[in-house]
N, C-alpha and C positions, 0 to 999 in steps of 0.2 A: 581291613588291611592294617598292617603296621610296618612302616619302613620298607615298602615294596617298590620304591621308585625305579629300581633298575629295570623292571619289566612292566611297570604299570601302563606306560604309553601304548605298548603293543596290545595289552589286554583290553584297554578301553577302546582302541580302534576295532578290535575284533568284536566286542559287544555291540558297538554302535553300527557295525556292518552286518548285523544279523538280517536274514531274509524276512523275519518278523520285526516290524519296527514299532509296534504299539506296546510300549512297555515303559516302566519307570526304572531308572538306574540310580539306586541309593548307595552311596559310598560311606561306609562306616570307618572313619579314620580313628584308630585307637591311640591318639596322641603321638603320631609319627614325628620324628625329628629330622627327617630328610626332605627331599624335594617333592614329596607326595602332593602337598597342597597346590603347589605351582602347576604341576602336571594336570591335576584335576581341573583347576581353574582354566587352563588353556583349552580343555575340552568343553567345559561348561559355557564358554563364551559363545559357542554357536550351536549348542544342543540343550534345549530347555527340558529334556527328559532327565537330566542329571541333577541330583542334589547331593550335598555332602554334609555330614555332621562330624565335627571334630571333638573327640572326648578331651576333657581337661586333664586326664591322667590315664595311663595304661591300666585298665582294670582286667586284663586278661582276654584271651581269645574267645572263651565261652560267652562272656558278656557281649563282646563285639559281634559275634555271629548271631546271637539271639536278638539283639536290638535291630538287626536287619529285618527279620520276618515279623517282629512284633508290630511294626508300623505298616506292613504290607496291606494294601486295600484291593489287590487284584485277585482274580480267581486262581491264578497259578503263581508260583514263586520258584526262584532258583538262586543258589549261592554261586558266587564266582570269586576265586582267589586272585590276587593281584599278579600272580606269575603264570597262570594257565591261559590257554587260548581256546575259546569256544569258536569253532569254525562256523561259517556263515549259516549253515542249515540246522545247527544244533537245536535251537529253541523250537523252530517250526516242526521238525521231525517229532520231537517229544510231545508237543501240544496236539498234533494230529493223532498220535496214539491215545492220549488221554481223552480227547473229544470223542473218539470212536468207541472207547471202552466203557465210558460212563463211570459212575462213582465207585464201582468195585475195584478200581485201580487207584492206588495212592500216589504213585510217581511213575515217570518214564525217563529213560536215559538212553544214551547212544554209545556206539563203539569208541574206543580210546586208543591213541597211540602216545608213546612217550617221547619227549623232546628234551634236549639238553639246554644249558644256559644260553646257548647261541641260537636256539630255535631249530636246531638240526634234529631230524627224526632219528632216534636211537633204536627203537623197536616198536612192534605192535604190543598189544596187551589183551589177554583173553579174560574178559570180565565174566561175572557169574551168569550173564544172560538174564532172561526173564525169570521172575519168581511168580509162576502162574499156578503153583500148587493150590488146590481148592480150600485147604484148611490153614488157619493161622499158624498152627504148630508146624506144618510142613514148610511154610515160608520162613518161619523163625529158625528152623533147623538149618536151612541153607545159609542164613546169616551167621549163626554161631559156629558153624562147621567149616564153611567154605570161603567166607569173605576175607580178602586180604587188603588190597588198595580200595579205598572207600568211594569209588567213582559214582555209585548211585546217589551219593549225597549231593553231587553236582548236577543231578538230573532236574527235571521240572516236577515240582511237587504241588499237590492240591493244597492251597493255602489253609483252608479250613481244617484239613486233616493235620497239617503241621502245627497249627495253633491249638489243637486238642492235646498236644504233648507239652511237656515242660521245656522242650528244645534240647540244646546241647549242654550236657553236664560239664562241670569244671574238674575233670579228671581224665587221666590217660585212657584212650580208646573209647571215650564217651560217644564218639561218632558211631561206633558199632551198636551201642545201646539204642541210640535214636533210630538207626536204620532198622534194627530189630523191631522197635515199636511201630514204626511206619509199616513194616511188613505184616505185622499182626493186624493192622487196620486196613490193609488192601494189597492187591497184587502189584508187582513191579512189571512194567512193560519195557521192552528192549528193542531198539533198532540197531542191528550190528554194523551199519554203515559208520565209518569213523567220522565223527563230527566234533571230537574233543581231543585237545592236545594237553596232556599233563606234563608240566615241566618238572624235571627231576634235576636238582642242583645241590651244591654243597650247603646252601642256606635254607633248605626245606625245613620248616619250623618243627615238624613233629618227629624229629630224629633226636637221639641222645638218651640220657639216663631218665629213669622215672622222675627224679626230682626236677631235672631240667624241663621235661615236658609238662609236669604239674605247674611249674612256674609260668610257662607260656599260657596254659589254660586259665590260670587264676590271676596272673599278674603279681603274685607274691613269691618271693624267693624261698620261703620256708613252708611251702604248701604241699610238699611231697607226702603222700599217704604212707603210713607204716606198712599196710598190706594192700598194694595196688590191685592185685588180682581179686582179692576179696571185695574191694570197692567196686570193681567192674562187675563181679557176679551180683552184688547187691543191686547195681543199676539194672541188670537184666531182670531180676526178680521183681523189682519195683515197676518196671515197664509192663511186665506180664500182669501185675495186679491192677495197673491203671487202665489197660486196654479194655475196650467194651466187648468182653467175651463171656460166654456161658461158663458155668462151673466146670463142665466137662472139657471145654476148650482150654480153660486156664490150667487144668491139671495136665493136659497133653502138652501144653507149652512148657510147663515146668519140667516135664520129663525130657523134653528135647535138650535141656541143659546138660544131660549126660553126654551129648555129642559136642559139647563146647570145646573148642580147640585149645583153650587155655586151662583145661582141667588139671593137667599134670603140673604146669607151673604153679597153679593154685595150691595143689597138695603139697608141693615142696615149700611153698611160702608158709603154709601153716606149720610145717615141721620146724622151719627155721625161726619162726616168729619169737618163741621164748628166748632165743639166744640174742636177738637184736633188741629186745625190749629194754634192758637196762641202759644201753647207749642212747636209745630214743628218749627215755625219761630224763637222763642227764642233760641231753641237748635241749629238751623242753624247759628244764629248770634254768639252764643258762640263758635262754631267750627271755624267760620271765624276769629273771634278775636284772638283765640288761635294761 
C-alpha cells in the first residue's frame, strides 16, 4: 500500500475477521506519508499475525507487490489492496476449492460486487468465472480476450506457482500478463458467491494516462514507455516462453494472441510511432543534459 489511510482501517478489520484465521498478514508500506503506520500499529497491538515493512522510498507499485509474495512461507498466498473489502468467507471459500482440486489449479477466487468510497454497494460485477479449459492455450485465450477488471489477481494463489513467475512487471497492464502466465500453469477455480467488495473511487491508482500509470508502477516520473502496447505484447510473449509448456502448447499459446483485445490499439501504435519518435528523442536528450 501507499497512502491508503482513508480506507485501511476497514480493510484490516475485514482481513482480521476472516473465517479462516491461520494466516500471516504482511503489510508492505511503500514509504507512505499519511497515517498508514499509526493505523497499522493500532491493529498490531493485539494481533501477532500482523507484520509491517516500511520502504525507505517509494520504488513503485510493482516492487511493493512483489516483495509481498517473495517472503511468503505459506502454501497459499493472496494480495489485498488497502481500499478493498474481503468479506468474511473469501479466503475459506477459495482454499476449499484449491484443496479439493489439487495441483492442477493455480488459483481460486470468488464473486465480486463494487462499492463506492463510503462502502455503499453500487453494482454487482460479472467476472470471467472459472478458467477450466483443459489446455494452457484455451485458458490464456480467455485472459487476453475477455479479462477486464483483474479480480482473479485478488484470489488465493498457490505460492509455489506464483514464485515460479517473475511476478508483477513494472508497466501498464502487467497484471494481465501475470494472470495469463498463472493461467498457463493451471486452471482457475471460481465460487460465484460474493465474498469480495472492490472499492471504486476517484483515487483508484490504475487510472489515468500511460505515463501516469507507468510512474505508479515504477516510482519514476519519466518511466512511461514509448510503445506501451508493444511492451505489453512483449510481456505476454515472454510469459509464454517461460511457462513449462511443450513446443506444441507454446505454439498454440502464441496463436491465441491473435485474439488479444489490444491488437487494434497495438497496430495503431506502430503506425503512429515514427511520428512521436523525434519528440521522444528530444525529451530524452533534455533529461540527460539536465
